[in-house]
mmCIF file as Biopython writes it, N, C-alpha, C and O atoms, coordinates in Angstrom:
data_model
#
loop_
_atom_site.group_PDB
_atom_site.id
_atom_site.type_symbol
_atom_site.label_atom_id
_atom_site.label_alt_id
_atom_site.label_comp_id
_atom_site.label_asym_id
_atom_site.label_entity_id
_atom_site.label_seq_id
_atom_site.pdbx_PDB_ins_code
_atom_site.Cartn_x
_atom_site.Cartn_y
_atom_site.Cartn_z
_atom_site.occupancy
_atom_site.B_iso_or_equiv
_atom_site.auth_seq_id
_atom_site.auth_asym_id
_atom_site.pdbx_PDB_model_num
ATOM 1   N N  . MET A ? 1  ? -13.467 -12.134 35.565 1.0 0.0 1  A 1 
ATOM 2   C CA . MET A ? 1  ? -12.433 -11.126 35.417 1.0 0.0 1  A 1 
ATOM 3   C C  . MET A ? 1  ? -11.970 -10.688 36.804 1.0 0.0 1  A 1 
ATOM 4   O O  . MET A ? 1  ? -12.778 -10.501 37.714 1.0 0.0 1  A 1 
ATOM 5   N N  . ASN A ? 2  ? -10.674 -10.529 36.945 1.0 0.0 2  A 1 
ATOM 6   C CA . ASN A ? 2  ? -10.105 -10.049 38.189 1.0 0.0 2  A 1 
ATOM 7   C C  . ASN A ? 2  ? -9.957  -8.529  38.074 1.0 0.0 2  A 1 
ATOM 8   O O  . ASN A ? 2  ? -9.095  -8.035  37.347 1.0 0.0 2  A 1 
ATOM 9   N N  . GLU A ? 3  ? -10.798 -7.801  38.792 1.0 0.0 3  A 1 
ATOM 10  C CA . GLU A ? 3  ? -10.819 -6.338  38.712 1.0 0.0 3  A 1 
ATOM 11  C C  . GLU A ? 3  ? -9.463  -5.712  39.061 1.0 0.0 3  A 1 
ATOM 12  O O  . GLU A ? 3  ? -9.021  -4.770  38.403 1.0 0.0 3  A 1 
ATOM 13  N N  . GLU A ? 4  ? -8.818  -6.237  40.085 1.0 0.0 4  A 1 
ATOM 14  C CA . GLU A ? 4  ? -7.534  -5.667  40.503 1.0 0.0 4  A 1 
ATOM 15  C C  . GLU A ? 4  ? -6.477  -5.846  39.420 1.0 0.0 4  A 1 
ATOM 16  O O  . GLU A ? 4  ? -5.734  -4.912  39.121 1.0 0.0 4  A 1 
ATOM 17  N N  . THR A ? 5  ? -6.404  -7.034  38.831 1.0 0.0 5  A 1 
ATOM 18  C CA . THR A ? 5  ? -5.454  -7.291  37.751 1.0 0.0 5  A 1 
ATOM 19  C C  . THR A ? 5  ? -5.747  -6.388  36.560 1.0 0.0 5  A 1 
ATOM 20  O O  . THR A ? 5  ? -4.837  -5.787  35.989 1.0 0.0 5  A 1 
ATOM 21  N N  . PHE A ? 6  ? -7.026  -6.295  36.186 1.0 0.0 6  A 1 
ATOM 22  C CA . PHE A ? 6  ? -7.436  -5.459  35.059 1.0 0.0 6  A 1 
ATOM 23  C C  . PHE A ? 6  ? -7.086  -3.994  35.305 1.0 0.0 6  A 1 
ATOM 24  O O  . PHE A ? 6  ? -6.508  -3.343  34.435 1.0 0.0 6  A 1 
ATOM 25  N N  . ASN A ? 7  ? -7.426  -3.473  36.471 1.0 0.0 7  A 1 
ATOM 26  C CA . ASN A ? 7  ? -7.148  -2.070  36.782 1.0 0.0 7  A 1 
ATOM 27  C C  . ASN A ? 7  ? -5.657  -1.774  36.801 1.0 0.0 7  A 1 
ATOM 28  O O  . ASN A ? 7  ? -5.232  -0.716  36.336 1.0 0.0 7  A 1 
ATOM 29  N N  . THR A ? 8  ? -4.861  -2.689  37.328 1.0 0.0 8  A 1 
ATOM 30  C CA . THR A ? 8  ? -3.412  -2.515  37.355 1.0 0.0 8  A 1 
ATOM 31  C C  . THR A ? 8  ? -2.849  -2.487  35.934 1.0 0.0 8  A 1 
ATOM 32  O O  . THR A ? 8  ? -2.027  -1.632  35.601 1.0 0.0 8  A 1 
ATOM 33  N N  . ALA A ? 9  ? -3.296  -3.425  35.104 1.0 0.0 9  A 1 
ATOM 34  C CA . ALA A ? 9  ? -2.821  -3.479  33.717 1.0 0.0 9  A 1 
ATOM 35  C C  . ALA A ? 9  ? -3.258  -2.237  32.943 1.0 0.0 9  A 1 
ATOM 36  O O  . ALA A ? 9  ? -2.489  -1.698  32.148 1.0 0.0 9  A 1 
ATOM 37  N N  . LEU A ? 10 ? -4.468  -1.791  33.170 1.0 0.0 10 A 1 
ATOM 38  C CA . LEU A ? 10 ? -4.980  -0.609  32.482 1.0 0.0 10 A 1 
ATOM 39  C C  . LEU A ? 10 ? -4.200  0.642   32.880 1.0 0.0 10 A 1 
ATOM 40  O O  . LEU A ? 10 ? -3.838  1.449   32.024 1.0 0.0 10 A 1 
ATOM 41  N N  . ARG A ? 11 ? -3.942  0.804   34.174 1.0 0.0 11 A 1 
ATOM 42  C CA . ARG A ? 11 ? -3.162  1.954   34.642 1.0 0.0 11 A 1 
ATOM 43  C C  . ARG A ? 11 ? -1.745  1.933   34.062 1.0 0.0 11 A 1 
ATOM 44  O O  . ARG A ? 11 ? -1.214  2.977   33.684 1.0 0.0 11 A 1 
ATOM 45  N N  . LYS A ? 12 ? -1.131  0.743   33.991 1.0 0.0 12 A 1 
ATOM 46  C CA . LYS A ? 12 ? 0.208   0.623   33.425 1.0 0.0 12 A 1 
ATOM 47  C C  . LYS A ? 12 ? 0.195   1.015   31.948 1.0 0.0 12 A 1 
ATOM 48  O O  . LYS A ? 12 ? 1.077   1.742   31.491 1.0 0.0 12 A 1 
ATOM 49  N N  . PHE A ? 13 ? -0.794  0.540   31.206 1.0 0.0 13 A 1 
ATOM 50  C CA . PHE A ? 13 ? -0.924  0.884   29.801 1.0 0.0 13 A 1 
ATOM 51  C C  . PHE A ? 13 ? -1.079  2.392   29.614 1.0 0.0 13 A 1 
ATOM 52  O O  . PHE A ? 13 ? -0.394  2.987   28.782 1.0 0.0 13 A 1 
ATOM 53  N N  . LEU A ? 14 ? -1.970  3.009   30.378 1.0 0.0 14 A 1 
ATOM 54  C CA . LEU A ? 14 ? -2.217  4.443   30.248 1.0 0.0 14 A 1 
ATOM 55  C C  . LEU A ? 14 ? -0.997  5.272   30.647 1.0 0.0 14 A 1 
ATOM 56  O O  . LEU A ? 14 ? -0.725  6.304   30.033 1.0 0.0 14 A 1 
ATOM 57  N N  . ARG A ? 15 ? -0.270  4.839   31.654 1.0 0.0 15 A 1 
ATOM 58  C CA . ARG A ? 15 ? 0.949   5.537   32.065 1.0 0.0 15 A 1 
ATOM 59  C C  . ARG A ? 15 ? 1.988   5.464   30.938 1.0 0.0 15 A 1 
ATOM 60  O O  . ARG A ? 15 ? 2.632   6.466   30.628 1.0 0.0 15 A 1 
ATOM 61  N N  . THR A ? 16 ? 2.151   4.296   30.329 1.0 0.0 16 A 1 
ATOM 62  C CA . THR A ? 16 ? 3.088   4.127   29.221 1.0 0.0 16 A 1 
ATOM 63  C C  . THR A ? 16 ? 2.687   4.996   28.035 1.0 0.0 16 A 1 
ATOM 64  O O  . THR A ? 16 ? 3.530   5.655   27.427 1.0 0.0 16 A 1 
ATOM 65  N N  . VAL A ? 17 ? 1.405   4.995   27.712 1.0 0.0 17 A 1 
ATOM 66  C CA . VAL A ? 17 ? 0.916   5.829   26.613 1.0 0.0 17 A 1 
ATOM 67  C C  . VAL A ? 17 ? 1.212   7.297   26.894 1.0 0.0 17 A 1 
ATOM 68  O O  . VAL A ? 17 ? 1.711   8.007   26.021 1.0 0.0 17 A 1 
ATOM 69  N N  . GLY A ? 18 ? 0.911   7.752   28.092 1.0 0.0 18 A 1 
ATOM 70  C CA . GLY A ? 18 ? 1.118   9.156   28.439 1.0 0.0 18 A 1 
ATOM 71  C C  . GLY A ? 18 ? 2.570   9.571   28.352 1.0 0.0 18 A 1 
ATOM 72  O O  . GLY A ? 18 ? 2.882   10.608  27.767 1.0 0.0 18 A 1 
ATOM 73  N N  . VAL A ? 19 ? 3.454   8.789   28.919 1.0 0.0 19 A 1 
ATOM 74  C CA . VAL A ? 19 ? 4.879   9.134   28.956 1.0 0.0 19 A 1 
ATOM 75  C C  . VAL A ? 19 ? 5.491   9.080   27.563 1.0 0.0 19 A 1 
ATOM 76  O O  . VAL A ? 19 ? 6.170   10.017  27.144 1.0 0.0 19 A 1 
ATOM 77  N N  . THR A ? 20 ? 5.254   7.987   26.845 1.0 0.0 20 A 1 
ATOM 78  C CA . THR A ? 20 ? 5.882   7.856   25.530 1.0 0.0 20 A 1 
ATOM 79  C C  . THR A ? 20 ? 5.301   8.851   24.526 1.0 0.0 20 A 1 
ATOM 80  O O  . THR A ? 20 ? 6.030   9.371   23.681 1.0 0.0 20 A 1 
ATOM 81  N N  . THR A ? 21 ? 4.010   9.117   24.608 1.0 0.0 21 A 1 
ATOM 82  C CA . THR A ? 21 ? 3.401   10.082  23.704 1.0 0.0 21 A 1 
ATOM 83  C C  . THR A ? 21 ? 3.951   11.477  23.952 1.0 0.0 21 A 1 
ATOM 84  O O  . THR A ? 21 ? 4.254   12.198  23.001 1.0 0.0 21 A 1 
ATOM 85  N N  . GLN A ? 22 ? 4.084   11.866  25.208 1.0 0.0 22 A 1 
ATOM 86  C CA . GLN A ? 22 ? 4.640   13.181  25.520 1.0 0.0 22 A 1 
ATOM 87  C C  . GLN A ? 22 ? 6.054   13.303  24.972 1.0 0.0 22 A 1 
ATOM 88  O O  . GLN A ? 22 ? 6.403   14.327  24.385 1.0 0.0 22 A 1 
ATOM 89  N N  . GLN A ? 23 ? 6.865   12.278  25.155 1.0 0.0 23 A 1 
ATOM 90  C CA . GLN A ? 23 ? 8.241   12.320  24.661 1.0 0.0 23 A 1 
ATOM 91  C C  . GLN A ? 23 ? 8.288   12.467  23.143 1.0 0.0 23 A 1 
ATOM 92  O O  . GLN A ? 23 ? 9.088   13.243  22.621 1.0 0.0 23 A 1 
ATOM 93  N N  . GLU A ? 24 ? 7.444   11.735  22.437 1.0 0.0 24 A 1 
ATOM 94  C CA . GLU A ? 24 ? 7.423   11.800  20.975 1.0 0.0 24 A 1 
ATOM 95  C C  . GLU A ? 24 ? 6.963   13.168  20.478 1.0 0.0 24 A 1 
ATOM 96  O O  . GLU A ? 24 ? 7.517   13.701  19.517 1.0 0.0 24 A 1 
ATOM 97  N N  . ILE A ? 25 ? 5.953   13.734  21.130 1.0 0.0 25 A 1 
ATOM 98  C CA . ILE A ? 25 ? 5.484   15.068  20.738 1.0 0.0 25 A 1 
ATOM 99  C C  . ILE A ? 25 ? 6.570   16.099  20.994 1.0 0.0 25 A 1 
ATOM 100 O O  . ILE A ? 25 ? 6.822   16.950  20.141 1.0 0.0 25 A 1 
ATOM 101 N N  . GLU A ? 26 ? 7.215   16.040  22.148 1.0 0.0 26 A 1 
ATOM 102 C CA . GLU A ? 26 ? 8.281   16.989  22.459 1.0 0.0 26 A 1 
ATOM 103 C C  . GLU A ? 26 ? 9.410   16.915  21.441 1.0 0.0 26 A 1 
ATOM 104 O O  . GLU A ? 26 ? 9.908   17.950  20.999 1.0 0.0 26 A 1 
ATOM 105 N N  . LYS A ? 27 ? 9.824   15.702  21.060 1.0 0.0 27 A 1 
ATOM 106 C CA . LYS A ? 27 ? 10.897  15.541  20.071 1.0 0.0 27 A 1 
ATOM 107 C C  . LYS A ? 27 ? 10.471  16.093  18.712 1.0 0.0 27 A 1 
ATOM 108 O O  . LYS A ? 27 ? 11.249  16.777  18.048 1.0 0.0 27 A 1 
ATOM 109 N N  . ALA A ? 28 ? 9.250   15.801  18.302 1.0 0.0 28 A 1 
ATOM 110 C CA . ALA A ? 28 ? 8.778   16.248  16.990 1.0 0.0 28 A 1 
ATOM 111 C C  . ALA A ? 28 ? 8.641   17.765  16.938 1.0 0.0 28 A 1 
ATOM 112 O O  . ALA A ? 28 ? 8.976   18.381  15.926 1.0 0.0 28 A 1 
ATOM 113 N N  . VAL A ? 29 ? 8.153   18.371  18.015 1.0 0.0 29 A 1 
ATOM 114 C CA . VAL A ? 29 ? 8.025   19.833  18.057 1.0 0.0 29 A 1 
ATOM 115 C C  . VAL A ? 29 ? 9.411   20.478  18.038 1.0 0.0 29 A 1 
ATOM 116 O O  . VAL A ? 29 ? 9.634   21.439  17.302 1.0 0.0 29 A 1 
ATOM 117 N N  . ALA A ? 30 ? 10.335  19.964  18.832 1.0 0.0 30 A 1 
ATOM 118 C CA . ALA A ? 30 ? 11.692  20.518  18.846 1.0 0.0 30 A 1 
ATOM 119 C C  . ALA A ? 30 ? 12.336  20.421  17.468 1.0 0.0 30 A 1 
ATOM 120 O O  . ALA A ? 30 ? 12.997  21.363  17.030 1.0 0.0 30 A 1 
ATOM 121 N N  . ALA A ? 31 ? 12.155  19.306  16.785 1.0 0.0 31 A 1 
ATOM 122 C CA . ALA A ? 31 ? 12.723  19.142  15.450 1.0 0.0 31 A 1 
ATOM 123 C C  . ALA A ? 31 ? 12.070  20.100  14.461 1.0 0.0 31 A 1 
ATOM 124 O O  . ALA A ? 31 ? 12.752  20.674  13.612 1.0 0.0 31 A 1 
ATOM 125 N N  . ALA A ? 32 ? 10.769  20.275  14.562 1.0 0.0 32 A 1 
ATOM 126 C CA . ALA A ? 32 ? 10.056  21.183  13.652 1.0 0.0 32 A 1 
ATOM 127 C C  . ALA A ? 32 ? 10.468  22.633  13.874 1.0 0.0 32 A 1 
ATOM 128 O O  . ALA A ? 32 ? 10.558  23.403  12.918 1.0 0.0 32 A 1 
ATOM 129 N N  . ILE A ? 33 ? 10.716  23.008  15.109 1.0 0.0 33 A 1 
ATOM 130 C CA . ILE A ? 33 ? 11.206  24.366  15.394 1.0 0.0 33 A 1 
ATOM 131 C C  . ILE A ? 33 ? 12.631  24.522  14.873 1.0 0.0 33 A 1 
ATOM 132 O O  . ILE A ? 33 ? 12.966  25.541  14.268 1.0 0.0 33 A 1 
ATOM 133 N N  . ALA A ? 34 ? 13.460  23.522  15.105 1.0 0.0 34 A 1 
ATOM 134 C CA . ALA A ? 34 ? 14.859  23.584  14.674 1.0 0.0 34 A 1 
ATOM 135 C C  . ALA A ? 34 ? 14.996  23.706  13.161 1.0 0.0 34 A 1 
ATOM 136 O O  . ALA A ? 34 ? 15.887  24.405  12.676 1.0 0.0 34 A 1 
ATOM 137 N N  . ASP A ? 35 ? 14.132  23.040  12.415 1.0 0.0 35 A 1 
ATOM 138 C CA . ASP A ? 35 ? 14.274  23.105  10.953 1.0 0.0 35 A 1 
ATOM 139 C C  . ASP A ? 35 ? 13.335  24.116  10.297 1.0 0.0 35 A 1 
ATOM 140 O O  . ASP A ? 35 ? 13.218  24.161  9.072  1.0 0.0 35 A 1 
ATOM 141 N N  . GLY A ? 36 ? 12.669  24.928  11.122 1.0 0.0 36 A 1 
ATOM 142 C CA . GLY A ? 36 ? 11.890  26.041  10.594 1.0 0.0 36 A 1 
ATOM 143 C C  . GLY A ? 36 ? 10.453  25.745  10.195 1.0 0.0 36 A 1 
ATOM 144 O O  . GLY A ? 36 ? 9.764   26.633  9.693  1.0 0.0 36 A 1 
ATOM 145 N N  . ARG A ? 37 ? 9.987   24.531  10.404 1.0 0.0 37 A 1 
ATOM 146 C CA . ARG A ? 37 ? 8.588   24.226  10.072 1.0 0.0 37 A 1 
ATOM 147 C C  . ARG A ? 37 ? 7.618   24.860  11.060 1.0 0.0 37 A 1 
ATOM 148 O O  . ARG A ? 37 ? 6.463   25.115  10.721 1.0 0.0 37 A 1 
ATOM 149 N N  . LEU A ? 38 ? 8.084   25.114  12.280 1.0 0.0 38 A 1 
ATOM 150 C CA . LEU A ? 38 ? 7.300   25.809  13.301 1.0 0.0 38 A 1 
ATOM 151 C C  . LEU A ? 38 ? 8.104   26.986  13.827 1.0 0.0 38 A 1 
ATOM 152 O O  . LEU A ? 38 ? 9.335   26.962  13.837 1.0 0.0 38 A 1 
ATOM 153 N N  . LYS A ? 39 ? 7.390   28.015  14.264 1.0 0.0 39 A 1 
ATOM 154 C CA . LYS A ? 39 ? 8.048   29.171  14.877 1.0 0.0 39 A 1 
ATOM 155 C C  . LYS A ? 39 ? 8.126   29.026  16.396 1.0 0.0 39 A 1 
ATOM 156 O O  . LYS A ? 39 ? 9.015   29.594  17.030 1.0 0.0 39 A 1 
ATOM 157 N N  . GLY A ? 40 ? 7.207   28.275  16.974 1.0 0.0 40 A 1 
ATOM 158 C CA . GLY A ? 40 ? 7.187   28.083  18.424 1.0 0.0 40 A 1 
ATOM 159 C C  . GLY A ? 40 ? 6.062   28.811  19.116 1.0 0.0 40 A 1 
ATOM 160 O O  . GLY A ? 40 ? 5.952   28.771  20.341 1.0 0.0 40 A 1 
ATOM 161 N N  . ASN A ? 41 ? 5.217   29.483  18.336 1.0 0.0 41 A 1 
ATOM 162 C CA . ASN A ? 41 ? 4.090   30.194  18.940 1.0 0.0 41 A 1 
ATOM 163 C C  . ASN A ? 41 ? 2.739   29.673  18.431 1.0 0.0 41 A 1 
ATOM 164 O O  . ASN A ? 41 ? 1.697   30.280  18.679 1.0 0.0 41 A 1 
ATOM 165 N N  . GLU A ? 42 ? 2.772   28.553  17.724 1.0 0.0 42 A 1 
ATOM 166 C CA . GLU A ? 42 ? 1.562   27.988  17.139 1.0 0.0 42 A 1 
ATOM 167 C C  . GLU A ? 42 ? 0.732   27.214  18.166 1.0 0.0 42 A 1 
ATOM 168 O O  . GLU A ? 42 ? 1.183   26.911  19.271 1.0 0.0 42 A 1 
ATOM 169 N N  . THR A ? 43 ? -0.491  26.912  17.754 1.0 0.0 43 A 1 
ATOM 170 C CA . THR A ? 43 ? -1.328  25.956  18.459 1.0 0.0 43 A 1 
ATOM 171 C C  . THR A ? 43 ? -1.519  24.785  17.508 1.0 0.0 43 A 1 
ATOM 172 O O  . THR A ? 43 ? -1.998  24.955  16.387 1.0 0.0 43 A 1 
ATOM 173 N N  . LEU A ? 44 ? -1.146  23.614  17.956 1.0 0.0 44 A 1 
ATOM 174 C CA . LEU A ? 44 ? -1.206  22.418  17.120 1.0 0.0 44 A 1 
ATOM 175 C C  . LEU A ? 44 ? -2.508  21.665  17.354 1.0 0.0 44 A 1 
ATOM 176 O O  . LEU A ? 44 ? -2.961  21.535  18.492 1.0 0.0 44 A 1 
ATOM 177 N N  . LYS A ? 45 ? -3.099  21.176  16.290 1.0 0.0 45 A 1 
ATOM 178 C CA . LYS A ? 45 ? -4.294  20.334  16.374 1.0 0.0 45 A 1 
ATOM 179 C C  . LYS A ? 45 ? -3.824  18.891  16.543 1.0 0.0 45 A 1 
ATOM 180 O O  . LYS A ? 45 ? -3.103  18.365  15.695 1.0 0.0 45 A 1 
ATOM 181 N N  . ALA A ? 46 ? -4.227  18.267  17.616 1.0 0.0 46 A 1 
ATOM 182 C CA . ALA A ? 46 ? -3.809  16.892  17.882 1.0 0.0 46 A 1 
ATOM 183 C C  . ALA A ? 46 ? -5.017  15.962  17.889 1.0 0.0 46 A 1 
ATOM 184 O O  . ALA A ? 46 ? -6.126  16.350  18.258 1.0 0.0 46 A 1 
ATOM 185 N N  . LYS A ? 47 ? -4.771  14.740  17.474 1.0 0.0 47 A 1 
ATOM 186 C CA . LYS A ? 47 ? -5.811  13.710  17.510 1.0 0.0 47 A 1 
ATOM 187 C C  . LYS A ? 47 ? -5.179  12.427  18.024 1.0 0.0 47 A 1 
ATOM 188 O O  . LYS A ? 47 ? -4.126  12.008  17.543 1.0 0.0 47 A 1 
ATOM 189 N N  . MET A ? 48 ? -5.825  11.808  19.000 1.0 0.0 48 A 1 
ATOM 190 C CA . MET A ? 48 ? -5.372  10.530  19.538 1.0 0.0 48 A 1 
ATOM 191 C C  . MET A ? 48 ? -6.490  9.522   19.306 1.0 0.0 48 A 1 
ATOM 192 O O  . MET A ? 48 ? -7.644  9.773   19.655 1.0 0.0 48 A 1 
ATOM 193 N N  . VAL A ? 49 ? -6.145  8.385   18.719 1.0 0.0 49 A 1 
ATOM 194 C CA . VAL A ? 49 ? -7.131  7.342   18.476 1.0 0.0 49 A 1 
ATOM 195 C C  . VAL A ? 49 ? -6.699  6.091   19.228 1.0 0.0 49 A 1 
ATOM 196 O O  . VAL A ? 49 ? -5.597  5.577   19.036 1.0 0.0 49 A 1 
ATOM 197 N N  . LEU A ? 50 ? -7.580  5.622   20.077 1.0 0.0 50 A 1 
ATOM 198 C CA . LEU A ? 50 ? -7.360  4.371   20.812 1.0 0.0 50 A 1 
ATOM 199 C C  . LEU A ? 50 ? -8.259  3.321   20.200 1.0 0.0 50 A 1 
ATOM 200 O O  . LEU A ? 50 ? -9.455  3.553   20.020 1.0 0.0 50 A 1 
ATOM 201 N N  . SER A ? 51 ? -7.706  2.183   19.881 1.0 0.0 51 A 1 
ATOM 202 C CA . SER A ? 51 ? -8.544  1.099   19.376 1.0 0.0 51 A 1 
ATOM 203 C C  . SER A ? 51 ? -8.149  -0.208  20.040 1.0 0.0 51 A 1 
ATOM 204 O O  . SER A ? 51 ? -6.971  -0.496  20.252 1.0 0.0 51 A 1 
ATOM 205 N N  . ILE A ? 52 ? -9.163  -0.983  20.357 1.0 0.0 52 A 1 
ATOM 206 C CA . ILE A ? 52 ? -8.982  -2.327  20.902 1.0 0.0 52 A 1 
ATOM 207 C C  . ILE A ? 52 ? -9.907  -3.226  20.092 1.0 0.0 52 A 1 
ATOM 208 O O  . ILE A ? 52 ? -11.117 -3.259  20.316 1.0 0.0 52 A 1 
ATOM 209 N N  . GLY A ? 53 ? -9.325  -3.946  19.159 1.0 0.0 53 A 1 
ATOM 210 C CA . GLY A ? 53 ? -10.095 -4.744  18.221 1.0 0.0 53 A 1 
ATOM 211 C C  . GLY A ? 53 ? -10.975 -5.808  18.859 1.0 0.0 53 A 1 
ATOM 212 O O  . GLY A ? 53 ? -12.099 -6.037  18.414 1.0 0.0 53 A 1 
ATOM 213 N N  . GLU A ? 54 ? -10.465 -6.457  19.900 1.0 0.0 54 A 1 
ATOM 214 C CA . GLU A ? 54 ? -11.210 -7.563  20.510 1.0 0.0 54 A 1 
ATOM 215 C C  . GLU A ? 54 ? -12.548 -7.144  21.100 1.0 0.0 54 A 1 
ATOM 216 O O  . GLU A ? 54 ? -13.450 -7.970  21.243 1.0 0.0 54 A 1 
ATOM 217 N N  . ILE A ? 55 ? -12.683 -5.872  21.443 1.0 0.0 55 A 1 
ATOM 218 C CA . ILE A ? 55 ? -13.955 -5.408  22.016 1.0 0.0 55 A 1 
ATOM 219 C C  . ILE A ? 55 ? -14.606 -4.340  21.138 1.0 0.0 55 A 1 
ATOM 220 O O  . ILE A ? 55 ? -15.522 -3.641  21.573 1.0 0.0 55 A 1 
ATOM 221 N N  . ALA A ? 56 ? -14.128 -4.221  19.911 1.0 0.0 56 A 1 
ATOM 222 C CA . ALA A ? 56 ? -14.673 -3.269  18.934 1.0 0.0 56 A 1 
ATOM 223 C C  . ALA A ? 56 ? -14.743 -1.852  19.497 1.0 0.0 56 A 1 
ATOM 224 O O  . ALA A ? 56 ? -15.742 -1.152  19.327 1.0 0.0 56 A 1 
ATOM 225 N N  . LEU A ? 57 ? -13.663 -1.438  20.172 1.0 0.0 57 A 1 
ATOM 226 C CA . LEU A ? 57 ? -13.598 -0.095  20.746 1.0 0.0 57 A 1 
ATOM 227 C C  . LEU A ? 57 ? -12.720 0.790   19.882 1.0 0.0 57 A 1 
ATOM 228 O O  . LEU A ? 57 ? -11.585 0.440   19.561 1.0 0.0 57 A 1 
ATOM 229 N N  . THR A ? 58 ? -13.258 1.934   19.514 1.0 0.0 58 A 1 
ATOM 230 C CA . THR A ? 58 ? -12.478 3.005   18.905 1.0 0.0 58 A 1 
ATOM 231 C C  . THR A ? 58 ? -12.885 4.286   19.612 1.0 0.0 58 A 1 
ATOM 232 O O  . THR A ? 58 ? -14.059 4.656   19.629 1.0 0.0 58 A 1 
ATOM 233 N N  . HIS A ? 59 ? -11.898 4.958   20.195 1.0 0.0 59 A 1 
ATOM 234 C CA . HIS A ? 59 ? -12.156 6.191   20.944 1.0 0.0 59 A 1 
ATOM 235 C C  . HIS A ? 59 ? -11.189 7.254   20.434 1.0 0.0 59 A 1 
ATOM 236 O O  . HIS A ? 59 ? -9.975  7.047   20.418 1.0 0.0 59 A 1 
ATOM 237 N N  . THR A ? 60 ? -11.742 8.399   20.015 1.0 0.0 60 A 1 
ATOM 238 C CA . THR A ? 60 ? -10.934 9.463   19.443 1.0 0.0 60 A 1 
ATOM 239 C C  . THR A ? 60 ? -11.018 10.698  20.334 1.0 0.0 60 A 1 
ATOM 240 O O  . THR A ? 60 ? -12.093 11.087  20.791 1.0 0.0 60 A 1 
ATOM 241 N N  . ILE A ? 61 ? -9.860  11.300  20.568 1.0 0.0 61 A 1 
ATOM 242 C CA . ILE A ? 61 ? -9.784  12.547  21.319 1.0 0.0 61 A 1 
ATOM 243 C C  . ILE A ? 61 ? -9.115  13.579  20.433 1.0 0.0 61 A 1 
ATOM 244 O O  . ILE A ? 61 ? -8.021  13.351  19.918 1.0 0.0 61 A 1 
ATOM 245 N N  . ASP A ? 62 ? -9.781  14.731  20.253 1.0 0.0 62 A 1 
ATOM 246 C CA . ASP A ? 62 ? -9.225  15.858  19.524 1.0 0.0 62 A 1 
ATOM 247 C C  . ASP A ? 62 ? -8.907  16.958  20.533 1.0 0.0 62 A 1 
ATOM 248 O O  . ASP A ? 62 ? -9.702  17.238  21.431 1.0 0.0 62 A 1 
ATOM 249 N N  . ALA A ? 63 ? -7.736  17.579  20.377 1.0 0.0 63 A 1 
ATOM 250 C CA . ALA A ? 63 ? -7.347  18.635  21.318 1.0 0.0 63 A 1 
ATOM 251 C C  . ALA A ? 63 ? -6.382  19.593  20.650 1.0 0.0 63 A 1 
ATOM 252 O O  . ALA A ? 63 ? -5.771  19.272  19.631 1.0 0.0 63 A 1 
ATOM 253 N N  . ASP A ? 64 ? -6.254  20.766  21.231 1.0 0.0 64 A 1 
ATOM 254 C CA . ASP A ? 64 ? -5.271  21.744  20.797 1.0 0.0 64 A 1 
ATOM 255 C C  . ASP A ? 64 ? -4.099  21.716  21.773 1.0 0.0 64 A 1 
ATOM 256 O O  . ASP A ? 64 ? -4.286  21.603  22.985 1.0 0.0 64 A 1 
ATOM 257 N N  . ILE A ? 65 ? -2.888  21.821  21.226 1.0 0.0 65 A 1 
ATOM 258 C CA . ILE A ? 65 ? -1.681  21.910  22.038 1.0 0.0 65 A 1 
ATOM 259 C C  . ILE A ? 65 ? -1.035  23.256  21.734 1.0 0.0 65 A 1 
ATOM 260 O O  . ILE A ? 65 ? -0.489  23.454  20.649 1.0 0.0 65 A 1 
ATOM 261 N N  . ALA A ? 66 ? -1.097  24.180  22.688 1.0 0.0 66 A 1 
ATOM 262 C CA . ALA A ? 66 ? -0.528  25.509  22.507 1.0 0.0 66 A 1 
ATOM 263 C C  . ALA A ? 66 ? 0.971   25.477  22.803 1.0 0.0 66 A 1 
ATOM 264 O O  . ALA A ? 66 ? 1.395   24.906  23.808 1.0 0.0 66 A 1 
ATOM 265 N N  . LEU A ? 67 ? 1.756   26.076  21.947 1.0 0.0 67 A 1 
ATOM 266 C CA . LEU A ? 67 ? 3.205   26.145  22.162 1.0 0.0 67 A 1 
ATOM 267 C C  . LEU A ? 67 ? 3.613   27.402  22.890 1.0 0.0 67 A 1 
ATOM 268 O O  . LEU A ? 67 ? 4.703   27.455  23.461 1.0 0.0 67 A 1 
ATOM 269 N N  . ASP A ? 68 ? 2.771   28.410  22.885 1.0 0.0 68 A 1 
ATOM 270 C CA . ASP A ? 68 ? 3.106   29.667  23.559 1.0 0.0 68 A 1 
ATOM 271 C C  . ASP A ? 68 ? 1.869   30.228  24.210 1.0 0.0 68 A 1 
ATOM 272 O O  . ASP A ? 68 ? 1.927   31.287  24.835 1.0 0.0 68 A 1 
#
């Protein structure tokens, strides 16, 4: 395994996940506020699941996202 190639690919993957996930959450929260499903002062329960089948990896992160 080439460590440099692996680390570069991993960082690129994580950067893409971070940016696209943030954008999707922001859009969904804005839509929920606009249509009245949220008031804008809630704390949302979030769960992120990462899975990589080839290495039998499943990693779950639970977190709260405060809106106010």
